[in-house]
C-alpha positions, -999 to +999 in steps of 0.1 A: -274-023+201-238-016+210-216-043+224-233-071+204-219-089+174-247-096+150-249-129+132-232-116+100-203-104+121-196-139+136-179-170+124-204-198+129-191-227+108-164-251+121-148-252+087-144-214+088-127-216+122-104-243+109-095-223+078-087-191+097-066-209+123-047-229+096-042-201+071-043-170+094-015-147+103-009-152+140-004-127+167+003-136+203+000-119+237+002-133+273-036-138+273-046-144+237-037-158+203-053-140+174-055-153+138-065-131+109-073-140+073-079-113+047-103-121+018-115-102-011-148-084-008-165-057+011-184-077+037-182-069+073-153-085+093-163-117+111-151-128+145-149-161+162-138-171+197-122-202+212-123-205+249-114-240+260-118-257+294-081-249+301-093-213+308-116-225+336-151-237+344-182-228+325-188-195+343-152-183+338-152-193+301-185-175+295-172-144+312-141-144+291-161-150+259-186-122+267-157-098+274-140-107+240-173-103+222-179-068+237-143-057+229-146-069+193-181-053+189-166-019+198-135-024+177-151-037+145-152-003+130-114-002+130-111-036+112-107-036+075-136-052+055-133-088+045-113-099+075-120-132+094-106-131+129-104-160+155-093-152+190-082-181+212-082-173+249-052-187+268-056-198+305-041-165+317-072-147+302-093-159+331-074-137+355-070-107+331-090-076+336-114-062+309-089-034+301-060-058+298-080-080+273-091-049+254-054-038+251-044-072+238-072-074+213-067-038+201-029-043+196-035-076+177-061-060+155-040-029+147-010-052+138-029-077+116-064-066+107-063-029+098 
């Protein structure tokens, strides 16, 4: 299936999120903050998403999260193996179009995760 991040491609543990946010190299845009940590190994890159209530209600947050997941699923082939990536949506992400979010994510990944 395209557009879906399988379980091995997702960060699922809170400690993993915390480690990436604390030790990761940070990249910012008007809509997102992206953290990237490189580790040794050849495993697939893993993605995590933080979309807080500041972004909006549940429907808006889930829409933003689904968009980010789809963008990362199509971009994961361009990300170097062994990378852990956390994307934090800022409140402006609620009003951003899919193509704007895609551009922000692609730029951050090219800068930090390639």
